[in-house]
C-alpha positions as CSV (number, residue, x, y, z in Angstrom):
1,M,132.4,93.2,132.4
2,I,133.8,91.8,129.2
3,V,131.2,93.5,127.0
4,P,131.7,97.0,128.3
5,S,135.5,96.7,128.3
6,L,135.5,95.4,124.7
7,L,133.2,98.3,123.6
8,A,135.5,100.7,125.4
9,L,138.5,99.3,123.5
10,L,136.8,99.5,120.2
11,V,135.8,103.1,120.8
12,W,139.4,104.0,121.6
13,I,140.7,102.3,118.5
14,Y,138.2,104.4,116.5
15,L,139.1,107.6,118.3
16,L,142.8,107.3,117.8
17,A,142.6,106.0,114.2
18,A,139.7,107.9,112.7
19,H,138.5,110.8,114.8
20,G,140.4,113.7,113.1
21,R,143.7,113.1,114.9
22,F,142.1,115.1,117.8
23,W,144.8,113.8,120.2
24,Q,147.7,115.3,118.4
25,A,149.3,118.6,119.5
26,G,147.4,120.4,116.8
27,P,148.3,123.2,114.4
28,V,150.1,126.3,115.7
29,L,149.9,129.8,114.1
30,P,153.3,130.5,112.4
31,V,154.9,133.9,113.1
32,R,155.0,135.6,109.7
33,T,154.8,139.1,108.2
34,P,151.8,139.5,105.9
35,A,152.4,140.5,102.2
36,T,149.5,142.9,102.5
37,T,148.4,145.0,105.4
38,P,144.6,145.6,105.4
39,A,142.9,147.8,108.0
40,V,142.0,145.9,111.2
41,A,139.4,146.9,113.8
42,I,140.0,145.1,117.2
43,V,136.7,144.7,119.1
44,V,136.9,144.0,122.9
45,P,133.6,143.4,124.7
46,A,134.2,144.0,128.5
47,R,131.9,143.8,131.5
48,D,133.5,144.4,135.0
49,E,137.1,143.7,133.8
50,A,138.9,146.3,135.9
51,P,141.7,144.0,137.1
52,V,142.8,143.0,133.6
53,I,141.6,145.5,131.1
54,A,144.6,147.9,131.1
55,D,147.1,145.1,130.4
56,T,144.9,143.7,127.6
57,L,144.5,147.1,125.9
58,R,148.2,148.0,126.3
59,S,149.1,144.7,124.6
60,L,146.7,145.4,121.7
61,L,147.9,148.9,121.2
62,A,151.5,147.7,121.2
63,Q,151.0,145.4,118.2
64,D,153.8,145.4,115.7
65,Y,151.6,145.7,112.6
66,A,152.5,147.8,109.6
67,G,148.9,148.4,108.5
68,P,146.3,150.7,110.1
69,F,144.5,149.3,113.1
70,R,142.3,150.6,115.9
71,V,141.0,149.1,119.2
72,I,137.3,149.4,120.1
73,L,136.4,148.6,123.7
74,V,132.7,148.2,124.4
75,D,132.1,148.8,128.0
76,D,129.1,146.6,128.6
77,N,127.5,148.4,131.6
78,S,130.4,147.7,133.9
79,A,130.0,148.7,137.6
80,D,133.8,148.6,138.4
81,G,135.1,151.5,136.3
82,T,136.3,149.3,133.4
83,G,135.5,152.1,130.9
84,D,137.2,154.8,132.9
85,L,140.4,152.7,133.1
86,A,140.4,152.3,129.4
87,R,139.8,156.0,128.7
88,A,142.7,156.8,131.1
89,L,145.1,155.2,128.6
90,G,144.6,158.2,126.4
91,D,145.6,156.5,123.1
92,P,144.0,158.1,120.0
93,R,143.8,154.6,118.4
94,L,141.5,153.5,121.3
95,T,137.7,154.1,121.1
96,V,135.6,153.4,124.2
97,V,132.0,152.7,123.4
98,T,129.5,152.9,126.2
99,G,127.3,149.9,125.7
100,R,123.5,150.2,125.5
101,P,121.2,147.8,127.4
102,H,120.8,144.6,125.4
103,P,117.5,144.1,123.6
104,P,115.4,140.9,124.1
105,G,116.7,137.9,122.3
106,W,120.4,139.0,122.5
107,S,123.0,137.6,124.7
108,G,124.9,140.4,126.5
109,K,128.3,139.6,125.1
110,L,127.1,139.4,121.5
111,W,125.1,142.6,121.8
112,A,128.4,144.3,123.0
113,V,130.3,142.7,120.1
114,S,127.6,143.9,117.6
115,Q,128.0,147.5,118.8
116,G,131.8,147.2,118.5
117,V,131.6,145.8,115.0
118,A,129.2,148.7,114.1
119,A,131.8,151.2,115.4
120,A,134.5,149.5,113.3
121,G,133.6,151.3,110.2
122,D,134.8,149.7,106.9
123,A,137.9,147.9,108.3
124,D,138.6,144.9,106.1
125,L,139.3,142.6,109.0
126,V,137.7,142.5,112.5
127,L,139.6,140.9,115.4
128,L,137.3,139.8,118.2
129,T,139.1,139.1,121.5
130,D,138.2,138.8,125.1
131,A,139.0,141.4,127.8
132,D,141.3,138.9,129.7
133,I,143.6,138.1,126.8
134,V,147.2,139.5,126.6
135,H,148.7,139.6,123.2
136,Q,152.4,139.6,122.2
137,P,153.4,142.3,119.7
138,A,153.7,139.9,116.8
139,H,150.2,138.4,117.2
140,L,148.2,140.7,115.0
141,R,150.5,140.5,112.0
142,A,150.7,136.6,112.4
143,L,146.9,136.4,112.3
144,V,146.7,138.7,109.3
145,A,149.5,136.8,107.5
146,K,147.5,133.5,108.0
147,I,144.2,134.8,106.8
148,E,145.7,136.5,103.8
149,A,148.2,133.8,102.7
150,D,145.6,131.1,102.8
151,D,142.6,133.2,101.6
152,L,140.5,132.3,104.7
153,D,137.4,133.9,106.0
154,M,138.2,133.3,109.7
155,V,141.2,132.5,111.8
156,S,140.8,131.5,115.4
157,E,143.1,130.3,118.2
158,M,142.8,128.5,121.5
159,V,144.9,130.9,123.6
160,E,147.2,129.7,126.3
161,L,145.2,129.3,129.5
162,A,146.3,130.0,133.0
163,C,147.7,126.9,134.6
164,E,149.3,128.0,137.9
165,S,147.1,126.8,140.8
166,W,146.7,123.1,141.7
167,A,143.1,123.1,140.4
168,E,144.3,124.6,137.1
169,R,147.1,122.1,136.7
170,A,144.8,119.2,137.4
171,L,141.8,120.3,135.3
172,V,142.6,123.0,132.7
173,P,144.6,120.8,130.3
174,A,141.7,118.4,130.1
175,F,139.4,121.3,129.1
176,V,141.5,121.9,125.9
177,F,141.7,118.1,125.3
178,F,138.0,117.6,125.5
179,F,137.4,120.7,123.2
180,Q,139.7,119.0,120.7
181,L,137.7,115.8,121.1
182,L,134.4,117.6,120.4
183,Y,135.9,119.6,117.6
184,P,138.9,118.0,116.0
185,F,141.0,120.8,114.6
186,A,141.8,118.8,111.4
187,R,138.1,118.5,110.6
188,V,137.4,122.2,111.5
189,N,140.2,123.2,109.0
190,D,139.0,120.8,106.3
191,P,136.7,122.7,103.9
192,L,135.0,119.4,103.0
193,S,134.1,118.6,106.6
194,G,130.9,120.0,108.3
195,T,132.7,120.4,111.7
196,A,133.0,124.1,112.6
197,A,134.4,125.7,115.8
198,A,136.3,128.7,117.0
199,A,137.8,129.8,120.3
200,G,136.4,133.1,121.5
201,G,139.7,134.5,122.8
202,T,141.0,135.2,119.3
203,I,138.8,135.4,116.2
204,L,140.0,137.3,113.1
205,V,137.2,137.5,110.6
206,R,136.8,139.2,107.3
207,R,134.3,142.0,107.1
208,R,132.9,140.5,103.9
209,A,132.2,137.2,105.7
210,L,130.3,139.0,108.4
211,R,128.2,140.8,105.7
212,R,127.5,137.4,104.0
213,I,126.1,135.8,107.1
214,G,124.0,138.8,108.1
215,G,126.4,140.2,110.8
216,I,126.5,139.3,114.5
217,E,122.7,139.5,114.5
218,C,122.5,136.0,112.9
219,I,123.8,134.4,116.1
220,Q,122.4,137.1,118.5
221,G,121.0,134.6,121.1
222,A,123.9,132.1,121.0
223,L,125.4,131.2,124.4
224,I,128.3,129.3,122.8
225,D,128.9,132.2,120.5
226,D,132.3,131.3,119.1
227,V,131.2,128.0,117.8
228,A,128.0,129.5,116.4
229,L,129.9,132.2,114.6
230,A,132.3,129.6,113.1
231,A,129.4,127.5,111.9
232,A,127.8,130.4,110.2
233,V,131.1,131.6,108.5
234,K,132.0,128.0,107.4
235,K,128.8,127.8,105.4
236,G,130.2,129.2,102.2
237,G,133.6,130.1,103.6
238,R,136.8,128.6,104.9
239,I,138.0,128.8,108.5
240,W,141.1,127.8,110.5
241,L,141.5,126.9,114.1
242,G,144.8,126.3,115.9
243,H,146.7,126.8,119.1
244,A,148.2,130.2,120.1
245,T,151.7,130.8,121.3
246,L,151.4,134.6,121.1
247,A,148.3,135.2,123.3
248,R,147.4,134.0,126.7
249,S,144.5,134.3,129.1
250,V,145.2,136.1,132.4
251,R,141.9,135.1,134.0
252,P,142.7,132.8,136.9
253,Y,140.7,129.8,138.1
254,P,142.4,129.3,141.5
255,A,140.0,126.7,143.0
256,V,138.1,123.6,141.8
257,A,134.8,125.5,142.4
258,D,135.9,128.2,139.9
259,I,136.4,125.6,137.2
260,W,133.2,123.8,138.2
261,R,131.3,127.1,137.6
262,M,133.0,127.6,134.2
263,I,131.9,124.2,133.0
264,T,128.3,124.3,134.4
265,R,127.7,127.6,132.7
266,T,127.4,126.1,129.2
267,A,127.7,122.3,129.4
268,Y,124.0,121.7,129.1
269,V,123.8,124.4,126.4
270,Q,126.2,122.2,124.4
271,L,123.7,119.4,124.7
272,R,120.9,121.7,123.5
273,F,119.1,121.3,126.9
274,S,118.1,117.8,125.9
275,P,117.6,115.2,128.7
276,L,118.1,112.4,126.1
277,L,121.4,113.9,125.0
278,L,122.4,114.2,128.6
279,A,121.7,110.6,129.3
280,A,123.5,109.5,126.2
281,T,126.5,111.7,127.1
282,I,126.7,110.2,130.6
283,V,126.6,106.6,129.2
284,A,129.3,107.5,126.7
285,M,131.5,109.2,129.3
286,V,131.2,106.2,131.6
287,L,132.1,103.8,128.8
288,V,135.0,105.8,127.4
289,W,136.6,107.2,130.5
290,L,135.6,105.0,133.5
291,V,135.2,101.5,132.2
292,P,138.9,101.1,131.1
293,P,140.5,101.8,134.5
294,A,137.7,99.9,136.3
295,A,138.1,96.8,134.1
296,S,141.9,97.0,134.5
297,L,141.8,97.2,138.3
298,F,138.7,95.1,139.1
299,G,138.1,92.9,136.0
300,H,139.4,89.4,135.4
301,G,140.8,87.6,132.4
302,T,139.9,89.0,129.0
303,A,137.9,91.9,130.5
304,R,141.0,93.1,132.3
305,V,143.1,92.8,129.1
306,F,140.6,94.8,127.1
307,G,140.4,97.4,129.8
308,L,144.1,97.7,130.2
309,F,144.7,98.3,126.5
310,A,141.9,100.9,126.4
311,W,143.4,102.6,129.5
312,I,146.8,102.7,127.8
313,M,145.3,104.3,124.7
314,L,143.3,106.8,126.8
315,A,146.5,107.8,128.7
316,L,148.7,108.1,125.6
317,S,146.1,110.3,123.8
318,Y,146.5,112.8,126.6
319,V,150.3,113.1,126.5
320,P,150.5,115.7,123.7
321,T,148.1,118.0,125.6
322,L,150.1,117.6,128.8
323,R,153.3,118.5,127.0
324,R,151.7,121.6,125.5
325,F,150.9,122.7,129.1
326,R,154.4,121.6,130.3
327,R,152.9,119.1,132.7
328,S,154.3,115.8,133.7
329,V,153.1,112.8,131.6
330,L,152.4,111.1,135.0
331,W,149.1,112.9,134.9
332,A,148.0,110.9,131.9
333,P,146.6,107.8,133.6
334,F,144.4,110.0,135.9
335,L,142.5,111.6,132.9
336,S,139.7,109.2,133.8
337,L,139.3,110.9,137.2
338,V,139.3,114.3,135.5
339,A,136.7,113.1,133.0
340,G,134.5,112.0,136.0
341,F,134.7,115.6,137.3
342,Y,133.6,117.0,133.9
343,T,130.8,114.5,133.8
344,A,129.6,115.5,137.2
345,A,129.8,119.2,136.2
346,T,127.7,118.5,133.1
347,I,125.1,116.9,135.3
348,G,125.3,119.9,137.5
349,S,124.7,122.2,134.5
350,A,121.5,120.2,133.7
351,V,120.3,120.4,137.3
352,N,120.8,124.2,137.3
353,H,118.8,124.5,134.2
354,H,115.9,122.4,135.4
355,L,115.9,124.3,138.7
356,G,115.4,127.4,136.7
357,R,118.8,128.9,137.3
358,G,119.7,129.1,133.7
359,V,123.1,130.4,132.5
360,A,124.6,133.1,134.6
361,W,127.7,135.2,133.9
362,K,128.9,138.6,134.9
363,G,125.8,139.3,136.9
364,R,123.5,138.3,134.0
365,A,121.2,135.3,133.8
366,Y,120.2,133.7,130.5
367,Q,117.2,131.4,130.5
């Protein structure tokens, strides 16, 4: 066991020292008032979001922003009255677009987003946000202040996620941690780095940047659409990704099975449906997350020492994320168990694909 434990230790030394400071708390959007107030169109794609849509739209309509803004809800063929609930709000700044059936080659969400962007007119800025995100009144002006002050093409935030049930407390913080590991925010925000990512809950993008990349159509079939959009915009532009304190998701994941389905929906997509990448990922996950505690608990001599140091590094790297979620640092040593769950879900995502189940969400299947 000495070789695997040594490799695990070397990997952790690299991750902590040279992998974009992924483990740090990360940048947070400052609350500021913009010097200029360009027109903003807020696009909300929604499919069967009746339980949350009224709260989301009310929070958007209550934005404390001095410039002109309007909200465009695209009702993506909902069967639960989502569009009717939106229309009942009766606010003249709210437009409800009845979505058309999506053409071949388009993902349902991106087709809805495309229709919303088309309805946005000539607004200088377009805010893309999900139907389950509630925004504090200062959020829009803070986003605009950031994109204007730093002359950016896109500003995106990882919104606060629900963390109430036992399953959420155990598994959701790790979701954010692993996202930061895949896409270190420092590298995303570095114009000299090729790393690009965004978080779909909040994406503020310039109209001119959308025109430059060919609009939403350029990523029409993407299933991980936020990252795909960020990659397109960063080619020739500047983007920023951080953590939100002014927006939170109200979508609950009360049971382990709910989080399992969330992961399996796109995990194999992330690996480009490649069995080779899947095998490499499993090997890497075992080495990075499972070897350190295994060597610490069951190894001997040098192998145990290497494993113990790697386990300590692993646990310490998780502490800033736990503090962000206001969780006890005593969860940190158990990150390996959580990583095992995510590894199993990734395998489950691949199994679903090879059994022909594809990606399913909101009653739609994407092969």
